[in-house]
All heavy atoms as TSV, in Angstrom:
chain	resi	resn	atom	element	x	y	z
A	1	MET	N	N	-8.441	7.818	-35.738
A	1	MET	CA	C	-7.428	7.889	-36.763
A	1	MET	C	C	-7.658	9.143	-37.648
A	1	MET	O	O	-8.779	9.420	-38.029
A	1	MET	CB	C	-7.494	6.669	-37.657
A	1	MET	CG	C	-6.876	5.417	-37.102
A	1	MET	SD	S	-6.894	4.138	-38.342
A	1	MET	CE	C	-5.353	3.370	-38.043
A	2	ASN	N	N	-6.571	9.781	-37.999
A	2	ASN	CA	C	-6.751	10.865	-38.916
A	2	ASN	C	C	-6.666	10.370	-40.402
A	2	ASN	O	O	-6.417	9.191	-40.662
A	2	ASN	CB	C	-5.782	12.008	-38.631
A	2	ASN	CG	C	-4.330	11.593	-38.864
A	2	ASN	OD1	O	-4.000	10.671	-39.607
A	2	ASN	ND2	N	-3.425	12.210	-38.138
A	3	ALA	N	N	-6.832	11.272	-41.340
A	3	ALA	CA	C	-6.871	10.897	-42.744
A	3	ALA	C	C	-5.526	10.289	-43.167
A	3	ALA	O	O	-5.558	9.345	-43.975
A	3	ALA	CB	C	-7.268	12.068	-43.576
A	4	LEU	N	N	-4.453	10.817	-42.677
A	4	LEU	CA	C	-3.150	10.333	-43.083
A	4	LEU	C	C	-2.983	8.907	-42.658
A	4	LEU	O	O	-2.492	8.058	-43.361
A	4	LEU	CB	C	-2.012	11.162	-42.519
A	4	LEU	CG	C	-0.603	10.715	-42.842
A	4	LEU	CD1	C	-0.388	10.685	-44.337
A	4	LEU	CD2	C	0.402	11.583	-42.133
A	5	GLU	N	N	-3.377	8.562	-41.395
A	5	GLU	CA	C	-3.238	7.224	-40.901
A	5	GLU	C	C	-4.163	6.254	-41.667
A	5	GLU	O	O	-3.736	5.066	-41.835
A	5	GLU	CB	C	-3.578	7.180	-39.413
A	5	GLU	CG	C	-2.568	7.794	-38.557
A	5	GLU	CD	C	-2.976	7.980	-37.111
A	5	GLU	OE1	O	-4.174	7.994	-36.840
A	5	GLU	OE2	O	-2.068	8.063	-36.303
A	6	HIS	N	N	-5.276	6.700	-42.117
A	6	HIS	CA	C	-6.106	5.823	-42.879
A	6	HIS	C	C	-5.493	5.420	-44.221
A	6	HIS	O	O	-5.693	4.355	-44.703
A	6	HIS	CB	C	-7.492	6.471	-43.170
A	6	HIS	CG	C	-8.442	6.331	-42.080
A	6	HIS	ND1	N	-9.035	5.144	-41.758
A	6	HIS	CD2	C	-8.906	7.231	-41.142
A	6	HIS	CE1	C	-9.905	5.341	-40.725
A	6	HIS	NE2	N	-9.819	6.536	-40.359
A	7	ARG	N	N	-4.710	6.348	-44.793
A	7	ARG	CA	C	-4.018	6.081	-46.047
A	7	ARG	C	C	-2.723	5.266	-45.810
A	7	ARG	O	O	-2.323	4.373	-46.555
A	7	ARG	CB	C	-3.657	7.330	-46.778
A	7	ARG	CG	C	-4.581	7.824	-47.657
A	7	ARG	CD	C	-4.137	8.906	-48.590
A	7	ARG	NE	N	-2.810	9.410	-48.222
A	7	ARG	CZ	C	-2.183	10.407	-48.770
A	7	ARG	NH1	N	-2.831	11.079	-49.642
A	7	ARG	NH2	N	-0.961	10.755	-48.396
A	8	LEU	N	N	-2.043	5.591	-44.691
A	8	LEU	CA	C	-0.689	5.072	-44.388
A	8	LEU	C	C	-0.814	3.602	-43.979
A	8	LEU	O	O	0.018	2.815	-44.474
A	8	LEU	CB	C	-0.037	5.885	-43.317
A	8	LEU	CG	C	1.423	5.595	-43.058
A	8	LEU	CD1	C	2.234	5.827	-44.353
A	8	LEU	CD2	C	1.920	6.460	-41.977
A	9	PHE	N	N	-1.696	3.246	-43.083
A	9	PHE	CA	C	-1.662	1.878	-42.521
A	9	PHE	C	C	-1.838	0.846	-43.596
A	9	PHE	O	O	-1.093	-0.106	-43.695
A	9	PHE	CB	C	-2.757	1.743	-41.441
A	9	PHE	CG	C	-2.821	0.341	-40.865
A	9	PHE	CD1	C	-1.849	-0.073	-39.987
A	9	PHE	CD2	C	-3.706	-0.579	-41.234
A	9	PHE	CE1	C	-1.788	-1.298	-39.467
A	9	PHE	CE2	C	-3.788	-1.851	-40.744
A	9	PHE	CZ	C	-2.790	-2.217	-39.774
A	10	PRO	N	N	-2.896	0.939	-44.478
A	10	PRO	CA	C	-2.982	-0.126	-45.548
A	10	PRO	C	C	-1.806	-0.141	-46.504
A	10	PRO	O	O	-1.369	-1.258	-46.947
A	10	PRO	CB	C	-4.281	0.278	-46.321
A	10	PRO	CG	C	-4.971	1.220	-45.449
A	10	PRO	CD	C	-3.964	1.894	-44.563
A	11	THR	N	N	-1.198	1.018	-46.790
A	11	THR	CA	C	-0.069	1.052	-47.603
A	11	THR	C	C	1.142	0.342	-47.013
A	11	THR	O	O	1.832	-0.497	-47.709
A	11	THR	CB	C	0.311	2.478	-47.985
A	11	THR	OG1	O	-0.804	3.167	-48.507
A	11	THR	CG2	C	1.417	2.525	-49.013
A	12	MET	N	N	1.417	0.596	-45.714
A	12	MET	CA	C	2.508	-0.067	-45.017
A	12	MET	C	C	2.294	-1.563	-44.909
A	12	MET	O	O	3.193	-2.373	-45.024
A	12	MET	CB	C	2.743	0.540	-43.719
A	12	MET	CG	C	3.334	1.881	-43.799
A	12	MET	SD	S	4.915	1.912	-44.623
A	12	MET	CE	C	5.422	3.626	-44.435
A	13	ARG	N	N	1.031	-1.959	-44.690
A	13	ARG	CA	C	0.718	-3.411	-44.569
A	13	ARG	C	C	0.897	-4.013	-45.916
A	13	ARG	O	O	1.465	-5.149	-45.995
A	13	ARG	CB	C	-0.793	-3.541	-44.110
A	13	ARG	CG	C	-1.190	-4.935	-43.905
A	13	ARG	CD	C	-0.416	-5.572	-42.760
A	13	ARG	NE	N	-0.842	-6.957	-42.613
A	13	ARG	CZ	C	-0.044	-8.030	-42.448
A	13	ARG	NH1	N	1.271	-7.748	-42.296
A	13	ARG	NH2	N	-0.453	-9.187	-42.413
A	14	ALA	N	N	0.496	-3.389	-46.988
A	14	ALA	CA	C	0.755	-3.960	-48.312
A	14	ALA	C	C	2.315	-4.063	-48.549
A	14	ALA	O	O	2.679	-5.065	-49.200
A	14	ALA	CB	C	0.113	-3.073	-49.397
A	15	ALA	N	N	3.038	-3.187	-48.132
A	15	ALA	CA	C	4.480	-3.242	-48.301
A	15	ALA	C	C	5.093	-4.382	-47.505
A	15	ALA	O	O	5.934	-5.086	-48.040
A	15	ALA	CB	C	5.103	-1.884	-47.783
A	16	GLU	N	N	4.542	-4.659	-46.340
A	16	GLU	CA	C	4.983	-5.796	-45.570
A	16	GLU	C	C	4.656	-7.074	-46.210
A	16	GLU	O	O	5.520	-8.009	-46.256
A	16	GLU	CB	C	4.448	-5.722	-44.104
A	16	GLU	CG	C	4.991	-4.564	-43.288
A	16	GLU	CD	C	4.241	-4.499	-41.949
A	16	GLU	OE1	O	3.243	-5.177	-41.728
A	16	GLU	OE2	O	4.846	-3.709	-41.146
A	17	LEU	N	N	3.482	-7.201	-46.681
A	17	LEU	CA	C	3.020	-8.450	-47.424
A	17	LEU	C	C	3.849	-8.655	-48.686
A	17	LEU	O	O	4.322	-9.804	-48.982
A	17	LEU	CB	C	1.550	-8.413	-47.763
A	17	LEU	CG	C	0.584	-8.420	-46.509
A	17	LEU	CD1	C	-0.822	-8.196	-46.977
A	17	LEU	CD2	C	0.768	-9.739	-45.796
A	18	PHE	N	N	4.154	-7.618	-49.389
A	18	PHE	CA	C	4.960	-7.676	-50.594
A	18	PHE	C	C	6.414	-8.148	-50.198
A	18	PHE	O	O	7.015	-9.019	-50.842
A	18	PHE	CB	C	5.045	-6.301	-51.266
A	18	PHE	CG	C	5.746	-6.318	-52.588
A	18	PHE	CD1	C	5.099	-6.602	-53.795
A	18	PHE	CD2	C	7.129	-6.089	-52.607
A	18	PHE	CE1	C	5.769	-6.667	-54.964
A	18	PHE	CE2	C	7.854	-6.171	-53.839
A	18	PHE	CZ	C	7.179	-6.368	-54.996
A	19	ALA	N	N	6.881	-7.603	-49.140
A	19	ALA	CA	C	8.257	-7.965	-48.655
A	19	ALA	C	C	8.336	-9.453	-48.349
A	19	ALA	O	O	9.300	-10.155	-48.666
A	19	ALA	CB	C	8.612	-7.122	-47.504
A	20	ASP	N	N	7.346	-9.972	-47.586
A	20	ASP	CA	C	7.284	-11.368	-47.215
A	20	ASP	C	C	7.178	-12.261	-48.571
A	20	ASP	O	O	7.892	-13.233	-48.545
A	20	ASP	CB	C	6.020	-11.631	-46.354
A	20	ASP	CG	C	6.172	-10.971	-45.010
A	20	ASP	OD1	O	7.246	-10.643	-44.606
A	20	ASP	OD2	O	5.064	-10.939	-44.331
A	21	ARG	N	N	6.461	-11.849	-49.431
A	21	ARG	CA	C	6.287	-12.584	-50.716
A	21	ARG	C	C	7.561	-12.628	-51.511
A	21	ARG	O	O	7.888	-13.639	-52.245
A	21	ARG	CB	C	5.116	-12.103	-51.536
A	21	ARG	CG	C	4.128	-13.073	-51.991
A	21	ARG	CD	C	2.960	-12.456	-52.681
A	21	ARG	NE	N	2.312	-11.486	-51.828
A	21	ARG	CZ	C	1.836	-10.324	-52.283
A	21	ARG	NH1	N	1.933	-10.029	-53.531
A	21	ARG	NH2	N	1.270	-9.479	-51.480
A	22	HIS	N	N	8.276	-11.502	-51.526
A	22	HIS	CA	C	9.479	-11.407	-52.461
A	22	HIS	C	C	10.832	-11.473	-51.741
A	22	HIS	O	O	11.742	-11.155	-52.371
A	22	HIS	CB	C	9.314	-10.078	-53.234
A	22	HIS	CG	C	8.132	-10.145	-54.177
A	22	HIS	ND1	N	8.132	-10.739	-55.413
A	22	HIS	CD2	C	6.869	-9.636	-54.030
A	22	HIS	CE1	C	6.958	-10.631	-55.973
A	22	HIS	NE2	N	6.135	-9.938	-55.169
A	23	GLY	N	N	10.816	-11.844	-50.549
A	23	GLY	CA	C	12.066	-12.013	-49.788
A	23	GLY	C	C	12.827	-10.808	-49.383
A	23	GLY	O	O	14.011	-10.854	-49.166
A	24	LEU	N	N	12.122	-9.714	-49.252
A	24	LEU	CA	C	12.763	-8.486	-48.702
A	24	LEU	C	C	12.598	-8.359	-47.279
A	24	LEU	O	O	11.661	-9.015	-46.663
A	24	LEU	CB	C	12.166	-7.219	-49.379
A	24	LEU	CG	C	12.317	-7.031	-50.863
A	24	LEU	CD1	C	11.527	-5.835	-51.306
A	24	LEU	CD2	C	13.783	-6.845	-51.177
A	25	ASP	N	N	13.386	-7.637	-46.548
A	25	ASP	CA	C	13.205	-7.358	-45.140
A	25	ASP	C	C	12.006	-6.376	-44.990
A	25	ASP	O	O	11.865	-5.423	-45.777
A	25	ASP	CB	C	14.440	-6.697	-44.507
A	25	ASP	CG	C	15.558	-7.607	-44.424
A	25	ASP	OD1	O	15.321	-8.835	-44.344
A	25	ASP	OD2	O	16.687	-7.170	-44.458
A	26	ARG	N	N	11.174	-6.606	-43.996
A	26	ARG	CA	C	10.042	-5.729	-43.700
A	26	ARG	C	C	10.428	-4.296	-43.458
A	26	ARG	O	O	9.869	-3.346	-44.003
A	26	ARG	CB	C	9.173	-6.199	-42.590
A	26	ARG	CG	C	8.246	-7.319	-43.014
A	26	ARG	CD	C	7.340	-7.704	-41.862
A	26	ARG	NE	N	6.332	-8.674	-42.255
A	26	ARG	CZ	C	5.287	-8.880	-41.590
A	26	ARG	NH1	N	5.081	-8.318	-40.438
A	26	ARG	NH2	N	4.390	-9.719	-42.043
A	27	PRO	N	N	11.452	-4.038	-42.584
A	27	PRO	CA	C	11.872	-2.711	-42.352
A	27	PRO	C	C	12.391	-1.980	-43.621
A	27	PRO	O	O	12.093	-0.774	-43.796
A	27	PRO	CB	C	13.022	-2.785	-41.344
A	27	PRO	CG	C	12.789	-4.077	-40.659
A	27	PRO	CD	C	12.222	-5.006	-41.725
A	28	HIS	N	N	13.013	-2.681	-44.483
A	28	HIS	CA	C	13.507	-2.142	-45.766
A	28	HIS	C	C	12.306	-1.752	-46.631
A	28	HIS	O	O	12.270	-0.645	-47.230
A	28	HIS	CB	C	14.423	-3.098	-46.466
A	28	HIS	CG	C	14.939	-2.602	-47.752
A	28	HIS	ND1	N	16.140	-1.882	-47.827
A	28	HIS	CD2	C	14.501	-2.651	-49.053
A	28	HIS	CE1	C	16.331	-1.491	-49.098
A	28	HIS	NE2	N	15.379	-1.967	-49.810
A	29	ALA	N	N	11.382	-2.580	-46.726
A	29	ALA	CA	C	10.122	-2.334	-47.490
A	29	ALA	C	C	9.370	-1.104	-46.911
A	29	ALA	O	O	8.994	-0.259	-47.708
A	29	ALA	CB	C	9.239	-3.583	-47.532
A	30	ARG	N	N	9.235	-1.018	-45.639
A	30	ARG	CA	C	8.506	0.113	-44.987
A	30	ARG	C	C	9.293	1.420	-45.255
A	30	ARG	O	O	8.748	2.402	-45.549
A	30	ARG	CB	C	8.393	-0.105	-43.514
A	30	ARG	CG	C	7.283	-1.088	-43.193
A	30	ARG	CD	C	6.915	-1.091	-41.770
A	30	ARG	NE	N	8.033	-1.301	-40.902
A	30	ARG	CZ	C	8.310	-2.500	-40.321
A	30	ARG	NH1	N	7.491	-3.566	-40.570
A	30	ARG	NH2	N	9.347	-2.717	-39.541
A	31	ALA	N	N	10.652	1.325	-45.268
A	31	ALA	CA	C	11.444	2.508	-45.467
A	31	ALA	C	C	11.320	3.000	-46.915
A	31	ALA	O	O	11.200	4.231	-47.159
A	31	ALA	CB	C	12.918	2.257	-45.137
A	32	VAL	N	N	11.343	2.069	-47.849
A	32	VAL	CA	C	11.212	2.481	-49.265
A	32	VAL	C	C	9.852	3.169	-49.506
A	32	VAL	O	O	9.737	4.205	-50.142
A	32	VAL	CB	C	11.344	1.224	-50.175
A	32	VAL	CG1	C	10.911	1.552	-51.681
A	32	VAL	CG2	C	12.769	0.695	-50.156
A	33	VAL	N	N	8.769	2.600	-48.962
A	33	VAL	CA	C	7.468	3.186	-49.111
A	33	VAL	C	C	7.393	4.478	-48.402
A	33	VAL	O	O	6.789	5.487	-48.893
A	33	VAL	CB	C	6.387	2.162	-48.634
A	33	VAL	CG1	C	5.018	2.830	-48.617
A	33	VAL	CG2	C	6.351	0.964	-49.616
A	34	ALA	N	N	7.881	4.592	-47.162
A	34	ALA	CA	C	7.812	5.846	-46.386
A	34	ALA	C	C	8.529	6.942	-47.172
A	34	ALA	O	O	8.108	8.089	-47.200
A	34	ALA	CB	C	8.411	5.675	-45.016
A	35	LEU	N	N	9.695	6.669	-47.674
A	35	LEU	CA	C	10.476	7.690	-48.421
A	35	LEU	C	C	9.669	8.130	-49.705
A	35	LEU	O	O	9.701	9.345	-50.019
A	35	LEU	CB	C	11.844	7.157	-48.852
A	35	LEU	CG	C	12.859	7.073	-47.683
A	35	LEU	CD1	C	14.121	6.373	-48.154
A	35	LEU	CD2	C	13.174	8.502	-47.167
A	36	ALA	N	N	9.056	7.204	-50.362
A	36	ALA	CA	C	8.346	7.557	-51.514
A	36	ALA	C	C	7.093	8.384	-51.171
A	36	ALA	O	O	6.787	9.444	-51.802
A	36	ALA	CB	C	7.874	6.294	-52.232
A	37	LEU	N	N	6.423	8.097	-50.050
A	37	LEU	CA	C	5.276	8.924	-49.588
A	37	LEU	C	C	5.780	10.235	-49.196
A	37	LEU	O	O	5.120	11.279	-49.408
A	37	LEU	CB	C	4.537	8.217	-48.457
A	37	LEU	CG	C	3.804	6.912	-48.897
A	37	LEU	CD1	C	3.297	6.236	-47.611
A	37	LEU	CD2	C	2.705	7.274	-49.833
A	38	HIS	N	N	6.919	10.295	-48.564
A	38	HIS	CA	C	7.471	11.527	-48.066
A	38	HIS	C	C	7.758	12.516	-49.269
A	38	HIS	O	O	7.703	13.688	-49.145
A	38	HIS	CB	C	8.751	11.352	-47.219
A	38	HIS	CG	C	9.390	12.609	-46.687
A	38	HIS	ND1	N	8.772	13.319	-45.736
A	38	HIS	CD2	C	10.512	13.194	-46.994
A	38	HIS	CE1	C	9.560	14.368	-45.434
A	38	HIS	NE2	N	10.632	14.339	-46.249
A	39	ARG	N	N	8.220	11.896	-50.399
A	39	ARG	CA	C	8.430	12.651	-51.633
A	39	ARG	C	C	7.188	13.118	-52.246
A	39	ARG	O	O	7.251	13.831	-53.281
A	39	ARG	CB	C	9.259	11.824	-52.571
A	39	ARG	CG	C	10.687	11.630	-52.171
A	39	ARG	CD	C	11.592	11.091	-53.275
A	39	ARG	NE	N	10.903	10.242	-54.234
A	39	ARG	CZ	C	11.113	8.989	-54.342
A	39	ARG	NH1	N	11.959	8.262	-53.609
A	39	ARG	NH2	N	10.431	8.230	-55.322
A	40	GLY	N	N	6.061	12.716	-51.712
A	40	GLY	CA	C	4.696	13.195	-52.206
A	40	GLY	C	C	4.128	12.306	-53.260
A	40	GLY	O	O	3.141	12.662	-53.896
A	41	LEU	N	N	4.609	11.129	-53.362
A	41	LEU	CA	C	3.993	10.181	-54.290
A	41	LEU	C	C	2.743	9.545	-53.730
A	41	LEU	O	O	2.573	9.559	-52.538
A	41	LEU	CB	C	4.971	9.026	-54.679
A	41	LEU	CG	C	6.285	9.420	-55.349
A	41	LEU	CD1	C	7.154	8.196	-55.535
A	41	LEU	CD2	C	6.019	10.099	-56.651
A	42	SER	N	N	1.872	9.084	-54.612
A	42	SER	CA	C	0.609	8.478	-54.154
A	42	SER	C	C	0.968	7.090	-53.491
A	42	SER	O	O	2.054	6.527	-53.802
A	42	SER	CB	C	-0.279	8.271	-55.285
A	42	SER	OG	O	0.191	7.273	-56.171
A	43	PRO	N	N	0.067	6.532	-52.741
A	43	PRO	CA	C	0.344	5.171	-52.146
A	43	PRO	C	C	0.539	4.113	-53.229
A	43	PRO	O	O	1.448	3.279	-53.100
A	43	PRO	CB	C	-0.882	4.892	-51.332
A	43	PRO	CG	C	-1.427	6.261	-50.920
A	43	PRO	CD	C	-1.124	7.137	-52.097
A	44	ALA	N	N	-0.171	4.186	-54.315
A	44	ALA	CA	C	0.006	3.208	-55.391
A	44	ALA	C	C	1.416	3.382	-56.075
A	44	ALA	O	O	2.068	2.402	-56.314
A	44	ALA	CB	C	-1.080	3.421	-56.437
A	45	ARG	N	N	1.804	4.618	-56.243
A	45	ARG	CA	C	3.142	4.839	-56.835
A	45	ARG	C	C	4.265	4.412	-55.903
A	45	ARG	O	O	5.290	3.926	-56.314
A	45	ARG	CB	C	3.231	6.326	-57.257
A	45	ARG	CG	C	4.588	6.629	-57.913
A	45	ARG	CD	C	4.562	6.071	-59.297
A	45	ARG	NE	N	5.835	6.418	-59.899
A	45	ARG	CZ	C	6.495	5.565	-60.698
A	45	ARG	NH1	N	6.041	4.481	-61.066
A	45	ARG	NH2	N	7.725	6.021	-61.200
A	46	ALA	N	N	3.970	4.607	-54.549
A	46	ALA	CA	C	4.981	4.179	-53.648
A	46	ALA	C	C	5.180	2.681	-53.623
A	46	ALA	O	O	6.307	2.149	-53.456
A	46	ALA	CB	C	4.524	4.598	-52.202
A	47	LEU	N	N	4.089	1.913	-53.850
A	47	LEU	CA	C	4.212	0.483	-53.920
A	47	LEU	C	C	4.885	0.070	-55.245
A	47	LEU	O	O	5.641	-1.019	-55.196
A	47	LEU	CB	C	2.817	-0.163	-53.819
A	47	LEU	CG	C	2.227	-0.057	-52.374
A	47	LEU	CD1	C	0.772	-0.547	-52.411
A	47	LEU	CD2	C	3.010	-0.736	-51.325
A	48	LEU	N	N	4.741	0.879	-56.272
A	48	LEU	CA	C	5.513	0.593	-57.476
A	48	LEU	C	C	6.980	0.783	-57.298
A	48	LEU	O	O	7.838	0.038	-57.838
A	48	LEU	CB	C	4.995	1.446	-58.652
A	48	LEU	CG	C	3.655	1.035	-59.241
A	48	LEU	CD1	C	3.152	2.040	-60.285
A	48	LEU	CD2	C	3.701	-0.358	-59.875
A	49	GLU	N	N	7.313	1.777	-56.486
A	49	GLU	CA	C	8.712	1.997	-56.145
A	49	GLU	C	C	9.282	0.782	-55.344
A	49	GLU	O	O	10.422	0.364	-55.643
A	49	GLU	CB	C	8.852	3.227	-55.237
A	49	GLU	CG	C	8.540	4.537	-55.927
A	49	GLU	CD	C	9.747	5.181	-56.630
A	49	GLU	OE1	O	10.829	4.982	-56.094
A	49	GLU	OE2	O	9.540	5.758	-57.658
A	50	LEU	N	N	8.429	0.257	-54.497
A	50	LEU	CA	C	8.906	-0.959	-53.779
A	50	LEU	C	C	9.056	-2.146	-54.686
A	50	LEU	O	O	10.099	-2.929	-54.616
A	50	LEU	CB	C	7.854	-1.302	-52.716
A	50	LEU	CG	C	8.123	-2.546	-51.872
A	50	LEU	CD1	C	9.493	-2.476	-51.194
A	50	LEU	CD2	C	7.004	-2.809	-50.867
A	51	ARG	N	N	8.208	-2.292	-55.690
A	51	ARG	CA	C	8.393	-3.357	-56.709
A	51	ARG	C	C	9.712	-3.187	-57.489
A	51	ARG	O	O	10.381	-4.183	-57.732
A	51	ARG	CB	C	7.225	-3.269	-57.624
A	51	ARG	CG	C	7.121	-4.346	-58.598
A	51	ARG	CD	C	5.827	-4.258	-59.391
A	51	ARG	NE	N	5.802	-5.182	-60.503
A	51	ARG	CZ	C	5.081	-5.058	-61.571
A	51	ARG	NH1	N	4.308	-4.056	-61.746
A	51	ARG	NH2	N	5.202	-5.998	-62.491
A	52	GLN	N	N	10.028	-1.946	-57.863
A	52	GLN	CA	C	11.311	-1.698	-58.487
A	52	GLN	C	C	12.441	-2.017	-57.614
A	52	GLN	O	O	13.486	-2.624	-58.049
A	52	GLN	CB	C	11.327	-0.210	-58.938
A	52	GLN	CG	C	12.541	0.086	-59.805
A	52	GLN	CD	C	12.432	-0.594	-61.156
A	52	GLN	OE1	O	11.338	-0.749	-61.720
A	52	GLN	NE2	N	13.573	-0.932	-61.759
A	53	GLU	N	N	12.378	-1.748	-56.371
A	53	GLU	CA	C	13.439	-2.061	-55.373
A	53	GLU	C	C	13.611	-3.596	-55.252
A	53	GLU	O	O	14.744	-4.052	-55.146
A	53	GLU	CB	C	13.091	-1.487	-53.989
A	53	GLU	CG	C	14.069	-1.671	-52.956
A	53	GLU	CD	C	15.334	-0.828	-53.155
A	53	GLU	OE1	O	15.317	0.144	-53.937
A	53	GLU	OE2	O	16.434	-1.202	-52.572
A	54	ALA	N	N	12.528	-4.311	-55.373
A	54	ALA	CA	C	12.614	-5.742	-55.278
A	54	ALA	C	C	13.342	-6.285	-56.481
A	54	ALA	O	O	14.128	-7.236	-56.376
A	54	ALA	CB	C	11.218	-6.393	-55.144
A	55	ARG	N	N	13.132	-5.665	-57.623
A	55	ARG	CA	C	13.849	-6.067	-58.847
A	55	ARG	C	C	15.324	-5.841	-58.726
A	55	ARG	O	O	16.150	-6.692	-59.018
A	55	ARG	CB	C	13.369	-5.290	-60.047
A	55	ARG	CG	C	12.017	-5.773	-60.585
A	55	ARG	CD	C	11.788	-5.156	-61.938
A	55	ARG	NE	N	10.393	-5.438	-62.348
A	55	ARG	CZ	C	9.556	-4.552	-62.756
A	55	ARG	NH1	N	9.911	-3.301	-62.845
A	55	ARG	NH2	N	8.348	-4.931	-63.041
A	56	TYR	N	N	15.693	-4.725	-58.110
A	56	TYR	CA	C	17.095	-4.427	-57.976
A	56	TYR	C	C	17.685	-5.439	-56.971
A	56	TYR	O	O	18.857	-5.858	-57.170
A	56	TYR	CB	C	17.328	-3.037	-57.401
A	56	TYR	CG	C	16.973	-1.875	-58.354
A	56	TYR	CD1	C	16.436	-0.709	-57.863
A	56	TYR	CD2	C	17.277	-1.996	-59.725
A	56	TYR	CE1	C	16.028	0.300	-58.793
A	56	TYR	CE2	C	16.937	-0.965	-60.617
A	56	TYR	CZ	C	16.359	0.180	-60.130
A	56	TYR	OH	O	16.094	1.189	-61.028
A	57	ALA	N	N	17.000	-5.788	-55.960
A	57	ALA	CA	C	17.527	-6.707	-54.978
A	57	ALA	C	C	17.727	-8.061	-55.508
A	57	ALA	O	O	18.660	-8.782	-55.275
A	57	ALA	CB	C	16.556	-6.814	-53.674
A	58	ARG	N	N	16.758	-8.482	-56.441
A	58	ARG	CA	C	16.847	-9.731	-57.070
A	58	ARG	C	C	18.085	-9.865	-57.982
A	58	ARG	O	O	18.797	-10.851	-58.105
A	58	ARG	CB	C	15.629	-10.020	-57.817
A	58	ARG	CG	C	15.087	-11.450	-57.680
A	58	ARG	CD	C	13.759	-11.643	-58.345
A	58	ARG	NE	N	12.747	-10.807	-57.813
A	58	ARG	CZ	C	11.881	-10.132	-58.532
A	58	ARG	NH1	N	11.876	-10.125	-59.805
A	58	ARG	NH2	N	10.952	-9.318	-57.913
A	59	LEU	N	N	18.365	-8.787	-58.700
A	59	LEU	CA	C	19.477	-8.685	-59.597
A	59	LEU	C	C	20.801	-8.651	-58.882
A	59	LEU	O	O	21.811	-9.195	-59.347
A	59	LEU	CB	C	19.401	-7.395	-60.467
A	59	LEU	CG	C	18.275	-7.415	-61.518
A	59	LEU	CD1	C	18.221	-6.036	-62.204
A	59	LEU	CD2	C	18.509	-8.472	-62.547
A	60	ALA	N	N	20.805	-8.106	-57.627
A	60	ALA	CA	C	22.019	-8.065	-56.815
A	60	ALA	C	C	22.406	-9.384	-56.228
A	60	ALA	O	O	23.563	-9.599	-55.848
A	60	ALA	CB	C	21.859	-6.992	-55.712
A	61	ARG	N	N	21.461	-10.296	-56.156
A	61	ARG	CA	C	21.751	-11.602	-55.571
A	61	ARG	C	C	22.515	-12.517	-56.510
A	61	ARG	O	O	22.543	-12.486	-57.619
A	61	ARG	CB	C	20.479	-12.292	-55.171
A	61	ARG	CG	C	19.807	-11.684	-53.953
A	61	ARG	CD	C	18.642	-12.511	-53.576
A	61	ARG	NE	N	17.734	-11.652	-52.895
A	61	ARG	CZ	C	16.392	-11.886	-52.664
A	61	ARG	NH1	N	15.942	-12.983	-53.109
A	61	ARG	NH2	N	15.668	-11.019	-52.091
């Protein structure tokens, strides 16, 4: 595994677990985190973006 994969795998796994806990779709959670990482955010900040997305989804229901 290269350095990027070492950072990426735990972050994506955390996104999936968060999605399961908060009723989001796993692909949606992975996409939110991947886009945040692509924009250059840290893994922790990417997960905060996912948390904000969960809030928006909860309000939309």
